[in-house]
Steps between C-alpha positions, in 0.01 A plus 500: 500500500580828672877429487520392139253728345295821566190288547189603697431191709143420576452183732197313613471315827215379730578682823616856589794356682626336183439823294679713759807260486501538119473882515795493754703291242436760233183428328319819390139383566330217670150364424316253730350246266253387765342854557564690178447448130863475402448549124313831586780613724775407252325711239466801758868472598607503145268783376282256314805352299525160672804309591792462269594165652316255708680219689219261562553233767125426521376404156130408426328664790665841423447478118227753464658742752838478335346545162332810611818623681745470216561795258524493128816328381541362849697189585342244719727232639330189646734352752265326741162346525408521861141594398454224249598404156151485301299803376168410357476758224761741364424757235835512305396827354539659829864407495532608144332840540748604770789324307587324825805276502420195716785271612472198712810355641623216732854442615468137592497351159790711373834353427785503738687717248220750497478512890884550518476787253213656687695462827814662363306791352329550841831490667639755256208746485331460847738353755691826535178658637501241778865557569453876544185436695270692259281184489472213744319165513179503692508222749198457724568197718761231530347160600691201602435209254330306763235776509411480118137439584475817696686695241268371228203595703636848572532540118160369425345738758673780290679623821834550339658816358804379312661150468481216740819303550533144617825445706640165399739456798 
């Protein structure tokens, strides 16, 4: 986001270690969702305006916080449901009053043609930033395939900062 736009990046994480890591990568603000009211903090960091864009990996359990965090005319992109898929009651007027654009997306059911187009667009627009080392993949640990159970437990325990890789050979 910092390379492609002039965005102010606010991240949430559950530990100071992870927040510090994100700040070193270029995030402007970090909020610990375990110890802070992240909606209140987002509003404070945006002078009460709220976020223009929310990339939501969590889903249901963050619904109220994200709704409170997003600004008028904000765009909310639901790209994961780590915190569940069901919300008991939603007042659609809350979305309408802020004129929120809510988009849910999954890559898995998309066509191969769509995925190829997306890959080509990524290579054209983003890959040069990898080549000139302005951005880099964040790899936490490489596990041998024979240690897949340990890798999964490591992830379930929320120990990783970045991707886990299974080495196939």
